[in-house]
C-alpha positions, 0 to 999 in steps of 0.5 A: 595523414591516416591519423589526421583523417580518423580524428575529426571522424572519431570526434564527429562520431562521438558528437553524435553519440553524445547527441543521439543519447541526450536526444533519446534521454529527453524523448524518454522523459517527454513520453515517460514519468518515472520514479522509484518512490512507490510501494504497494498498498492494499486494503488491511482492515482489523478485526476487533473484540466487539465487547469485553470477555475472554478469547475462548476460540481462535480458529485463524493463523497467518495466511489463511484465506477467509471470506466475509462473515466467516467467524474467526473466534469466539468471545465468552463474556464476562458474567454481569453483576446483579439482584434481579433473577434476570441478571442471576440467570444470565450471569449463571450462563456467559453468552458467547460472541462470535468474531467475523471477517469483514471481508474475503482476504487473507489473514496477514496477522493474528496478535491475539492469544487463544484464551486471553482476556480481551476489552472492547475495540482490541485487535484480534486480527488483521485481514487483506484483500491481496486480490485488489492491490495498487500502486501509490506513487508519490509524484513531484509537483512540478510533473503532476500536471502531466499525470491524468486518470487512465494513463497506462503504467508498467510497473516492476515490484523489486522482489521480482525485478524481473517482471513488468506489470500493467496498470493504469493510473487509478486516482490522483489524491487532492493532497500532498504526502505531508498532508498526511504526515503527523510531524510536517517537514515545513515550519514557515512560521520560523521565519526560516523558510526553506522551499521543498519540493512536494510530492503528490501520491497518485493510486495506480491499479495493479492487475495480474500478480503473475503468480507471485507473493506480492503483498502490501509494502513491497517497494515498487517502480512506476512508468507513467506513459504521460505521451 
């Protein structure tokens, strides 16, 4: 008798639990858009050689902090050839050219070696502004209509999964991610067209890093509060 009473009760509890779970899932998906297709991004600028010569000094290394206009190296220009007195005098005294950082930031790469010969445009170092990072999240085109400017966003960086950072939608790129690919994934001219859902990059502001060493390229997850 007790079993006959408990079985319907257990069935009812199971149905309510399933319905409650489905309701919570629907509510969460209505209120939020979540994706782990995101990464930390930031401005990384290359410092290039302005002209040919020899890199006589290189005064920075990986991790060094630099300021805009700070000299990070010098290039001794190659002597010129000619017959005029002015040219001969210039050849006798090779000039030096200062190489400076274009922004305040952190040195993240130094491919050049002091003493090597350089050509115009050769990358000597790369500097990143780690104080002004953003998150680039790729949103399915079917959901992009729900994404609006200034919506609040919760950000989790995989390397620091225990910490949630606050941000907001800063920009919605006016093109799909595939538009920037060197090898587009669709070939409509072949006659074998398969529709592929596109993704649209959404730029999310990123505030205080909480003292963590967050750098461009790290994987992230975002929750955009759409309703």
